[in-house]
Each structure stands twice: as structure tokens, then as C-alpha cells.
C-alpha positions as CSV (number, residue, x, y, z in Angstrom):
1,M,8.3,62.0,36.5
2,I,10.8,59.0,36.1
3,F,10.1,55.3,35.1
4,N,12.3,52.4,37.0
5,I,11.8,49.9,33.8
6,T,12.5,46.7,34.8
7,I,12.9,43.9,31.8
8,S,13.5,40.9,32.4
9,R,16.5,38.4,31.3
10,K,14.4,36.4,29.3
11,V,12.7,39.2,27.6
12,S,15.8,40.6,27.0
13,A,17.1,37.9,25.3
14,R,14.1,37.4,23.0
15,A,14.0,41.0,21.9
16,L,17.7,41.2,20.7
17,A,17.5,37.4,19.0
18,L,14.8,39.2,17.5
19,A,16.4,42.4,16.6
20,A,18.9,40.5,15.0
21,L,16.8,39.4,12.7
22,L,15.0,42.3,11.6
23,F,18.0,44.6,11.2
24,A,19.7,41.9,8.8
25,P,19.3,41.7,5.3
26,A,15.8,40.4,5.0
27,Y,16.6,39.2,1.3
28,A,18.9,36.3,2.1
29,Y,21.7,34.8,4.1
30,G,25.0,33.1,4.2
31,C,25.4,30.5,5.3
32,G,27.6,30.5,9.0
33,F,30.5,28.6,7.6
34,D,30.3,30.4,4.0
35,G,34.0,31.6,4.4
36,L,35.2,27.4,3.8
37,S,33.4,27.7,0.5
38,G,32.5,31.3,-1.1
39,N,29.8,33.2,-0.8
40,R,26.5,31.5,-1.6
41,L,23.6,32.1,0.1
42,A,20.5,30.6,1.4
43,A,17.2,32.0,2.6
44,L,16.2,32.3,6.5
45,H,13.2,30.5,7.0
46,P,10.1,32.3,8.5
47,R,9.9,30.0,11.4
48,S,13.6,30.4,12.5
49,I,12.4,33.1,15.1
50,H,9.7,31.1,16.3
51,V,12.2,27.8,17.1
52,A,15.2,30.1,18.1
53,F,12.2,31.4,21.1
54,A,11.4,27.5,21.5
55,I,15.2,26.8,22.2
56,R,15.3,29.5,24.6
57,D,12.4,28.6,26.7
58,A,13.7,25.1,26.6
59,V,17.2,26.5,28.4
60,D,15.0,28.4,30.9
61,E,12.8,25.9,31.7
62,G,15.9,22.9,32.2
63,I,14.6,20.6,29.1
64,T,17.7,21.3,27.1
65,P,21.4,22.6,28.8
66,A,22.6,26.0,28.3
67,S,25.8,25.1,25.8
68,V,22.6,24.8,22.8
69,L,22.5,28.3,22.7
70,N,26.5,28.9,22.5
71,P,27.6,30.7,19.3
72,I,29.0,28.3,16.4
73,V,32.6,27.0,15.8
74,P,33.5,29.1,13.0
75,G,35.1,28.2,10.1
76,S,36.2,24.7,8.4
77,A,36.3,23.2,12.4
78,G,32.4,23.7,12.3
79,Y,31.1,23.1,9.2
80,W,33.1,19.4,9.7
81,R,31.6,19.2,13.1
82,A,28.1,20.0,11.5
83,V,28.5,17.9,8.3
84,G,29.6,14.6,11.5
85,R,25.7,15.3,12.7
86,L,24.4,15.4,9.3
87,Q,26.0,11.6,8.6
88,S,24.8,10.5,11.5
89,L,21.1,12.1,11.2
90,H,21.8,10.4,7.7
91,A,22.4,7.0,9.2
92,R,19.3,7.0,11.5
93,L,17.2,8.1,8.4
94,A,18.5,5.2,6.1
95,A,18.0,2.8,8.5
96,S,14.5,3.5,9.1
97,A,13.8,4.4,5.7
98,R,12.6,0.7,4.9
99,E,9.9,0.8,7.5
100,Q,8.1,3.8,6.2
101,A,5.3,4.3,4.4
102,A,6.8,6.8,2.0
103,T,10.0,9.1,2.3
104,P,9.5,12.2,1.4
105,P,12.4,14.4,0.1
106,I,13.6,16.5,3.4
107,S,15.7,19.9,3.7
108,V,17.2,20.1,7.0
109,L,18.0,23.8,8.6
110,F,20.1,24.4,11.3
111,I,19.0,28.1,11.9
112,D,22.5,28.8,14.1
113,S,24.7,28.7,11.6
114,N,21.5,28.6,8.8
115,L,23.4,25.6,6.8
116,W,21.0,23.8,4.5
117,A,21.1,20.3,3.9
118,R,19.0,17.7,1.9
119,F,17.7,14.1,2.2
120,H,16.2,12.2,-0.2
121,V,16.0,8.8,-1.6
122,A,17.6,7.9,-4.7
123,D,18.5,4.6,-6.1
124,G,16.8,2.7,-3.6
125,R,19.2,4.5,-0.8
126,V,18.8,8.0,1.2
127,T,20.7,10.5,-0.5
128,V,22.3,13.6,1.6
129,S,23.5,16.6,0.0
130,V,25.1,19.0,2.5
131,H,25.6,22.9,2.1
132,T,22.2,23.2,-0.5
133,P,20.6,26.7,-1.5
134,G,17.4,26.0,0.2
135,A,14.6,23.2,0.3
136,E,13.4,22.4,-3.4
137,A,9.7,22.3,-4.3
138,G,7.9,19.5,-2.9
139,D,10.3,19.3,-0.1
140,A,9.2,18.8,3.9
141,E,11.5,21.3,5.5
142,I,12.4,21.0,9.1
143,I,13.9,23.9,10.6
144,T,16.3,23.2,14.0
145,S,19.7,23.8,15.2
146,E,22.6,21.9,14.5
147,A,22.6,21.9,18.7
148,I,19.3,20.3,19.2
149,V,20.3,17.8,16.5
150,A,23.0,16.9,18.7
151,E,21.3,16.8,21.7
152,L,18.4,14.6,20.1
153,L,21.3,12.3,17.9
154,A,22.9,11.6,21.8
155,N,19.3,10.8,23.7
156,H,19.4,13.4,25.9
157,V,16.2,14.9,24.4
158,P,13.4,12.9,23.1
159,I,12.3,13.4,19.6
160,V,8.6,13.7,20.7
161,V,9.4,16.2,23.3
162,A,11.6,18.5,20.7
163,L,8.5,18.3,18.1
164,E,6.1,19.3,21.1
165,R,8.5,21.9,22.2
166,G,9.0,23.5,19.0
167,L,12.4,22.8,19.2
168,I,12.3,21.1,15.7
169,E,9.1,22.5,13.6
170,V,8.3,20.4,10.3
171,R,6.8,22.5,7.2
172,G,7.0,22.2,3.3
173,D,5.4,19.9,1.2
174,N,4.4,15.9,3.0
175,P,5.2,17.4,6.5
176,A,3.0,14.5,8.4
177,Q,4.9,12.1,6.3
178,A,8.6,13.6,7.0
179,Q,7.9,13.9,10.7
180,E,7.0,10.3,11.2
181,W,9.7,9.3,9.1
182,L,12.2,11.5,11.4
183,R,10.5,10.4,15.1
184,S,11.5,6.7,13.8
185,A,14.6,7.7,13.0
186,L,15.4,9.1,15.9
187,T,14.1,6.9,18.5
188,L,16.2,4.2,16.8
189,D,19.1,2.7,19.0
190,P,22.6,3.8,17.1
191,K,24.3,0.9,18.4
192,T,22.0,-1.4,16.4
193,S,23.5,-3.2,13.2
194,A,20.8,-1.2,10.8
195,V,22.4,2.0,11.9
196,S,25.9,1.3,12.6
197,Q,25.8,-0.7,9.1
198,V,24.9,2.3,7.0
199,E,27.2,3.5,4.4
200,H,27.8,7.5,3.4
201,R,28.3,6.9,-0.4
202,G,25.2,9.3,-0.5
203,L,26.9,12.2,0.7
204,L,27.7,14.9,-0.8
205,L,29.7,17.8,0.8
206,F,28.2,20.9,-1.6
207,G,25.1,20.7,-3.0
208,K,23.1,19.1,-5.4
209,P,24.2,15.7,-6.3
210,K,25.5,15.6,-10.3
211,M,22.9,13.6,-12.4
212,K,24.2,11.0,-14.8
């Protein structure tokens, strides 16, 4: 007896995404830009697959453009593009920090490249370290993709929708405070002086800041 089995494009894409993660080494994953700076490893977050499925669903339903599923730009060009987007996010977070009751340290994971970055307040200003090995103890964790952050920064997708749809997940310690800070930052007008005047002296391109 012969059975005809039809698999929808959506289910097939989900199965392929899940298989790619399940058959990858489970212990650690290198950042997608690691050819630039050696083989530093960052742990893949257990919620990455859920965020990936949420992004796929958002594309299928027309909430986000299909371009958010495009592969990352490899090598240094892709790394510097990601850094630029993290700088823009840094400016928003720094501009809204004074209005927050609490500004917990936040580690951000881009699931499309496995690139981690960490935002925290030091000496009265928000510092960002890019290409960190992962979240530290006590950090809130934001799991999303570079492409979704780009959509948020361009005001193409409201932060409320991104959170409700699972395009961004906030985990780890102090998630409610981190989510409120992120929500406040991404509703700011990027053309306001509070955002445009943020300096990036707190930017570290590789790893933790050195403590004096």
C-alpha cells in the first residue's frame, strides 16, 4: 500500500530548523563571526528554538518581512553590521536608563549568529561589551535575532508586538525589570537629543571590560 504524504512548507521549515539544532554539538556553539577573532565559544540558549519558530510564524503571518530569515552576512562585514545595531540599541538603553527604577545587567543573544553582548551600568553610564562568552550570573537574558532588532530599531515592528509574539524572550534574573527597560528604550524616538547625544565610550568590541 502506498501512502501520499504532504508536508506543508511551514511544518517542513520547522522540522529542518529543529533538526539543525538537534544534530549540532550540544555542548557549545561558536559565534557565527568567529573567523574574525578566533574560536571563542558561546552556549546556545535553550529558548533559541522557540524564538526561531516565533520568527518563522511572524513571517508566515505577514508581521515581519521574509528578509528576517536571511542568513547573516559572514565575516567582518557581518560582525560590524551587528555591532552597529548593538550600538543603536545601546543608545536607546542609555537614553532611557535614567527613567528606570532599576537597570539590571542584560545579556543579549542574537540567535542568527550566536553572538552575545552585555549591557550594564558602570560609573553612572551604560556600558556594552560585544562578543562575550554568554550571560553572567545575575544577568537578565534577551533572546532574539539581529534581524528582529533591526526591525525594532527601524520602528517596523512595535516592541509590544515583538514581546507578545515571542520574537524576543526575556529570561534569567530580573526579567520584568529588564523587559520594562527594553520596552521604554525601544519606544523612544531615535531622533531625540537624549538618544543622539549618547556617547559610545562604554563600547567594548570583544569580551568583558577590564576592571581598573
